[in-house]
C-alpha positions in Angstrom: 0.0 0.0 -0.2 1.4 3.5 -1.2 1.5 6.4 1.4 1.0 9.6 -0.4 1.7 12.6 1.1 -0.9 15.3 0.8 -0.3 18.8 1.2 -2.9 21.6 1.7 -3.9 24.1 -1.2 -2.1 27.4 -0.9 -4.9 29.6 -2.0 -2.8 32.9 -1.8 0.0 31.3 -3.7 -2.7 30.0 -6.3 -4.4 33.5 -6.6 -1.1 35.5 -7.0 0.1 32.7 -9.7 -3.4 33.3 -11.4 -3.3 37.1 -11.6 0.3 37.1 -12.3 -0.1 35.1 -15.5 -3.1 37.3 -16.4 -0.8 40.3 -16.1 2.2 39.0 -17.7 -0.4 38.3 -20.6 -0.9 41.9 -21.1 -4.4 41.9 -19.7 -5.5 44.5 -17.2 -7.1 43.4 -13.8 -10.5 44.1 -12.7 -11.2 46.4 -9.6 -12.0 42.8 -7.6 -8.7 41.2 -8.8 -6.8 44.2 -7.9 -8.0 43.9 -4.4 -7.8 40.4 -4.6 -3.8 40.7 -5.5 -3.5 43.3 -2.9 -4.7 41.5 -0.2 -2.9 38.1 -1.2 0.4 40.3 -1.6 -0.1 41.8 1.9 -0.7 37.9 3.3 2.7 36.9 2.0 5.0 39.8 2.7 3.3 40.6 6.4 5.7 38.0 7.8 8.8 39.7 6.3 7.7 43.6 6.0 5.5 45.8 7.7 3.3 48.3 5.3 5.2 51.2 4.4 3.5 54.6 3.9 3.1 54.3 0.2 0.9 51.3 0.7 -1.5 53.0 3.2 -2.2 55.7 0.9 -6.1 55.5 -0.1 -6.8 57.1 -3.5 -10.4 58.0 -4.7 -11.8 55.4 -7.5 -12.6 57.1 -10.6 -16.2 56.7 -11.7 -16.8 55.0 -15.0 -18.7 57.1 -17.7 -21.8 54.6 -17.6 -22.1 55.3 -14.1 -21.5 59.1 -14.4 -24.5 58.6 -17.3 -26.6 56.8 -14.8 -26.3 59.8 -12.2 -27.0 62.2 -14.5 -30.3 60.6 -16.0 -31.2 60.4 -12.2 -30.9 64.1 -11.5 -32.5 65.3 -14.9 -29.4 66.8 -16.5 
């Protein structure tokens, strides 16, 4: 009888691999994929590095034109 070693799946590594392949193929990441990438990166680097000031800056997201159009329709502009 064989004894196979079973290793747990490292979801963080899988997410970073999947998103890294998407970026290396020249495709842009969606907002949710960007958030997943930032979270997974923080998970892998948290043991070695603390957050730097550049990582803690929150920027306002730009609204897509479709959202601006819907808002304009609801205001009657």
